[in-house]
C-alpha positions, -999 to +999 in steps of 0.1 A: -867+066-422-839+064-447-826+031-460-800+029-488-793+001-512-761+005-532-758-015-564-725-015-582-711-034-612-700-032-648-721-024-678-749-048-688-745-070-657-781-063-648-778-038-620-802-013-636-829-038-641-824-052-606-823-017-591-856-007-607-874-039-596-860-038-561-871-002-558-906-011-570-909-041-546-899-021-515-914+012-525-880+030-526-869+057-550-845+047-577-816+065-593-795+052-622-764+073-614-750+063-648-775+086-664-758+116-646-726+107-663-743+100-696-759+134-695-726+151-688-710+131-715-738+140-740-733+177-732-695+173-737-703+158-771-724+189-777-692+209-772-695+219-735-667+216-710-674+184-689-667+200-656-690+229-663-716+205-677-715+185-644-718+217-623-747+230-644-766+196-647-804+199-645-830+173-639-843+177-674-809+168-688-816+132-677-845+130-701-825+133-733-834+107-759-797+100-768-785+090-734-787+052-741-766+054-772-731+038-775-717+073-780-731+086-748-719+055-730-683+060-741-685+097-733-699+089-699-669+066-691-645+093-702-661+121-681-664+098-651-626+096-650-624+133-643-622+140-606-639+174-608-669+159-626-673+132-600-670+158-572-697+180-588-722+151-587-715+136-553-738+159-533-768+152-556-763+114-552-758+115-514-789+136-509-809+112-530-795+083-510-807+096-477-842+108-488-870+096-465-887+064-475-856+046-488-835+047-520-818+024-545-788+038-563-770+019-590-736+028-605-700+020-602-688+036-569-720+038-548-709+014-521-672+025-521-675+063-524-710+077-526-727+057-498-700+038-479-726+035-450-753+020-472-774-005-453-771-030-482-743-032-508-745-055-538-719-059-566-737-072-596-715-088-623-716-113-652-691-127-677-679-105-706-696-127-731-730-126-714-728-088-709-718-082-745-747-103-758-771-085-735-759-051-746-759-061-783-795-073-782-805-041-764-789-018-789-800-039-819-836-038-806-834+000-803-824+002-840-786+009-836-763-005-863-739-025-842-720-058-843-713-082-815-676-077-819-679-039-816-701-042-786-676-066-769-647-042-776-667-012-763-675-030-730-639-041-725-627-005-731-652+008-706-643-019-680-606-011-684-612+027-681-636+023-652-614-001-633-581+017-638-591+053-632-574+069-602-606+084-588-633+060-576-623+029-596-649+002-603-645-025-576-667-042-550-669-026-516-652-047-489-686-056-474-706-060-506-723-092-515-714-103-550-743-113-573-731-130-605-760-130-630-742-148-658-764-179-655-795-164-639-828-153-653-837-117-644-865-131-622-840-152-602-815-124-600-841-100-587-854-126-562-819-131-548-814-094-544-848-089-528-840-117-503-806-102-494-822-067-489-852-080-470-830-097-444-816-063-435-846-041-441-871-063-422-850-067-391 
């Protein structure tokens, strides 16, 4: 049996953490689709044409150590605005979504474009200030030399680019449940997501 959970939302809203924990709780496979775009962006930074990088993407490309860097994040947002790049990655994502045993995919266009027929769609969001602080602490803990102001500007640039692109812009699906994590602990946010999914999965 296939069962797809689509988690969308802006950077640092918590969808990746929620996605991993939801997948663990239900025994589903998990795919952070942002890694696909980060991997393509990283290969672009290496000098490769982004469309060719997307078409030639390999599983091992998702294991690069630099995919969580701010540079890879900005590059991912840029290549994600290229229609040919998105098209090259659609089939991979859709096949993953319908694998036997259930799947959780988190990204920016899962419920709207990749899996419009997903059994559960959640749009995970949080205020700009909360998201910037979360990302700053994450990057600082990883040893990156960043400032809160620079992280905030980076997030706002990505939000603007992701929301205004002509292909698959970032927005909630019409039938998605919005989960605002601004004032929630990760435990409460996960519990709410699990509850919403269980109501559909356990019917």
